[in-house]
C-alpha positions, 0 to 999 in steps of 0.5 A, a space after each residue: 500500500 502506498 503512503 498516500 493510500 495509507 493517508 487516505 485510509 487515515 483521513 477516511 477513518 478520522 472523518 468517520 470518527 467525526 460523524 460519530 462525534 456528531 451523532 454523540 453530540 446529538 445523543 447528548 442533546 436528545 438523550 435517545 439511546 439509539 443515537 448512542 448505539 449508532 454513535 458507538 457503531 460509527 466510532 467502531 468503523 472509524 477505529 477499524 480504519 485506524 487499526 488497519 493502518 497499523 499494518 503500514 504505519 508505526 502505531 504512534 504516527 498513525 494515531 497522531 495522523 488519525 486524530 489530527 484528521 479527526 480534529 480538523 474535520 470536526 473543527 470544520 463541521 462544528 464551525 459550519 453546522 453548529 456555528 461554534 467558533 475557535 479561538 486563535 490559540 485553538 486555530 494555532 493548535 490545528 495548524 501545528 497538528 497539520 504541520 506535525 503530519 507534514 513533518 511525520 511524513 517527510 521521512 
């Protein structure tokens, strides 16, 4: 599997985890048990992508990339859908996360 394929796998997994985060947020506000179960199942699917990536990447590197993609997509969705804003420090943290992916991939 190529390096770009592994990154795509991690991006898809992180994005699926973001969907799980959104379902869980809806569960918290609506308190409906089926949303909780759906959220857990979506989380499980996202983690399957992460687990599969361990065949091709160091566990620490894959986890950092996965979580960074999750934070990036979750930040965008929460800004667009939930109208939540990020502080300048939070934005700097996201940029640093993206920078860390670039540095990890410059082997």
